[in-house]
C-alpha positions as CSV (number, residue, x, y, z in Angstrom):
1,X,-9.2,111.8,10.9
2,X,-8.6,108.9,8.6
3,X,-11.2,110.1,6.2
4,X,-9.5,113.5,6.1
5,X,-6.0,112.0,5.3
6,X,-7.6,109.7,2.7
7,X,-9.3,112.6,1.0
8,X,-6.0,114.6,1.0
9,X,-4.1,111.7,-0.6
10,X,-6.9,111.3,-3.2
11,X,-6.7,115.0,-4.1
12,X,-2.8,114.8,-4.4
13,X,-3.0,111.7,-6.6
14,X,-5.7,113.2,-8.9
15,X,-3.7,116.5,-9.2
16,X,-0.5,114.7,-10.1
17,X,-2.3,112.4,-12.6
18,X,-3.8,115.4,-14.3
19,X,-0.5,117.3,-14.5
20,X,1.3,114.1,-15.9
21,X,-1.5,113.5,-18.4
22,X,-1.4,117.2,-19.6
23,X,2.3,117.1,-20.2
24,X,2.1,113.8,-22.1
25,X,-0.8,115.1,-24.3
26,X,1.1,118.4,-25.0
27,X,4.2,116.5,-26.1
28,X,2.3,114.4,-28.6
29,X,0.6,117.3,-30.4
30,X,1.7,117.7,-34.0
31,X,3.1,121.2,-34.9
32,X,0.8,123.0,-37.3
33,X,2.0,125.5,-40.0
34,X,0.8,128.4,-37.8
35,X,3.0,127.3,-34.9
36,X,6.3,126.8,-36.9
37,X,7.2,130.5,-37.5
38,X,6.7,131.4,-33.9
39,X,8.1,128.3,-32.2
40,X,10.2,126.6,-34.8
41,X,13.8,127.0,-33.4
42,X,14.2,130.7,-34.2
43,X,16.4,132.9,-32.0
44,X,15.1,136.3,-30.9
45,X,18.0,138.8,-30.8
46,X,17.6,142.2,-29.3
47,X,19.8,145.1,-30.5
48,X,21.2,147.9,-28.5
49,X,19.6,151.3,-29.1
50,X,20.4,152.5,-32.6
51,X,20.7,156.2,-33.0
52,X,20.6,157.7,-36.5
53,X,21.1,161.5,-37.0
54,X,18.7,162.7,-39.6
55,X,20.0,165.5,-41.8
56,X,17.8,168.0,-43.6
57,X,18.9,171.3,-45.3
58,X,22.5,170.7,-44.3
59,X,21.8,170.6,-40.6
60,X,20.8,167.9,-38.1
61,X,17.0,167.8,-38.1
62,X,16.7,165.3,-35.3
63,X,17.8,161.9,-34.0
64,X,15.9,158.6,-34.7
65,X,16.3,156.2,-31.8
66,X,15.2,152.6,-32.0
67,X,15.7,149.2,-30.4
68,X,14.8,146.3,-32.5
69,X,14.3,142.6,-32.0
70,X,14.8,140.2,-34.9
71,X,14.2,136.5,-35.5
72,X,16.9,134.4,-37.2
73,X,17.7,130.8,-37.6
74,X,20.8,130.0,-35.6
75,X,22.4,127.8,-38.3
76,X,22.1,130.6,-40.9
77,X,23.7,133.1,-38.6
78,X,26.6,130.8,-37.8
79,X,27.4,130.9,-41.6
80,X,27.8,134.7,-41.6
81,X,31.2,136.4,-41.6
82,X,29.7,139.8,-40.7
83,X,28.1,140.3,-37.3
84,X,24.3,140.4,-37.5
85,X,24.1,143.6,-35.4
86,X,26.5,145.4,-37.9
87,X,24.4,144.3,-40.8
88,X,21.2,145.4,-39.2
89,X,22.5,148.8,-38.1
90,X,23.8,149.4,-41.6
91,X,20.5,148.6,-43.0
92,X,18.6,150.9,-40.6
93,X,20.9,153.8,-41.7
94,X,20.4,152.8,-45.4
95,X,16.7,152.6,-45.1
96,X,16.3,155.9,-43.3
97,X,18.6,157.8,-45.6
98,X,17.2,156.0,-48.7
99,X,13.6,157.1,-47.8
100,X,13.8,160.8,-47.1
101,X,10.0,161.1,-47.4
102,X,9.7,159.5,-43.9
103,X,8.6,162.2,-41.4
104,X,9.1,161.4,-37.8
105,X,7.5,164.5,-36.5
106,X,4.1,163.0,-37.2
107,X,4.0,159.6,-35.6
108,X,0.5,158.8,-37.0
109,X,1.9,158.9,-40.5
110,X,4.8,156.6,-39.7
111,X,4.5,153.3,-41.5
112,X,5.9,150.8,-39.0
113,X,5.0,147.8,-41.1
114,X,6.8,149.3,-44.1
115,X,9.9,150.1,-41.9
116,X,10.1,146.5,-40.4
117,X,9.4,144.8,-43.7
118,X,11.7,147.1,-45.6
119,X,14.6,146.3,-43.3
120,X,13.9,142.5,-43.3
121,X,13.6,142.3,-47.1
122,X,16.7,144.4,-47.7
123,X,18.8,142.3,-45.5
124,X,17.5,139.0,-46.9
125,X,18.1,140.3,-50.5
126,X,21.6,141.5,-49.5
127,X,22.5,138.1,-47.9
128,X,20.8,136.1,-50.6
129,X,18.7,133.9,-48.3
130,X,15.9,134.1,-45.8
131,X,18.1,135.0,-42.9
132,X,15.7,137.3,-40.9
133,X,12.2,136.1,-40.5
134,X,10.7,139.0,-38.6
135,X,11.8,142.4,-37.3
136,X,9.9,143.8,-34.3
137,X,10.1,147.2,-32.8
138,X,10.7,147.3,-29.1
139,X,11.3,151.1,-28.9
140,X,11.1,153.9,-31.3
141,X,11.7,157.6,-30.6
142,X,12.5,160.8,-32.4
143,X,14.4,163.6,-30.6
144,X,14.9,167.1,-32.0
145,X,18.2,168.9,-31.3
146,X,16.2,171.0,-28.8
147,X,15.2,167.9,-26.9
148,X,18.8,166.7,-26.7
149,X,19.9,170.1,-25.5
150,X,17.2,170.3,-22.8
151,X,18.2,166.8,-21.6
152,X,21.9,167.8,-21.4
153,X,21.0,171.0,-19.5
154,X,18.8,169.0,-17.0
155,X,21.6,166.5,-16.5
156,X,24.1,169.2,-15.8
157,X,21.7,170.9,-13.4
158,X,21.0,167.7,-11.5
159,X,24.7,166.8,-11.3
160,X,25.5,170.3,-10.0
161,X,22.7,170.0,-7.4
162,X,24.0,166.6,-6.3
163,X,27.5,168.0,-6.0
164,X,26.3,170.9,-3.8
165,X,24.3,168.5,-1.7
166,X,27.3,166.2,-1.2
167,X,29.5,169.2,-0.3
168,X,27.3,170.3,2.6
169,X,28.9,169.5,5.9
170,X,27.0,167.0,8.0
171,X,25.0,168.8,10.7
172,X,26.5,168.2,14.1
173,X,24.2,166.4,16.5
174,X,23.5,168.4,19.6
175,X,25.0,167.1,22.9
176,X,22.6,165.8,25.4
177,X,22.4,167.5,28.7
178,X,22.5,165.3,31.7
């Protein structure tokens, strides 16, 4: 029994020593140039869904929907007088309307790197400093007006079905015969 307790204490001591040593060794590692952009004090900010109606031949051709994540330095953002989300949304609109050659109906031809880099570079040029380090796409969709109409019809039908279901009287439970 004593051997079992001594072995258990030995295992606990070795495990604690290994964990302590690994934390000490990790804290003393110098940051390399590759680690700085990803870990160097940048904030990752997620936008709400951005919806841009795309016009073609004087009618709505579809709706571009995206949710973006961008990296910024907190001290640079604190200097701004315009909210970052407003600046980013304006730039998404400007980019999409300034590049009418973008065709969202063919996803394989969509240049995501060009989209991300174009938005980043345009904002940094507009602000006059390297404010945004990276723009990442969390979600990107394109809905045609027919898709939107079908979704609206489905929502109305499901709401009507739920209302009918809620309006049904509860079935009476049969009385038990004694």
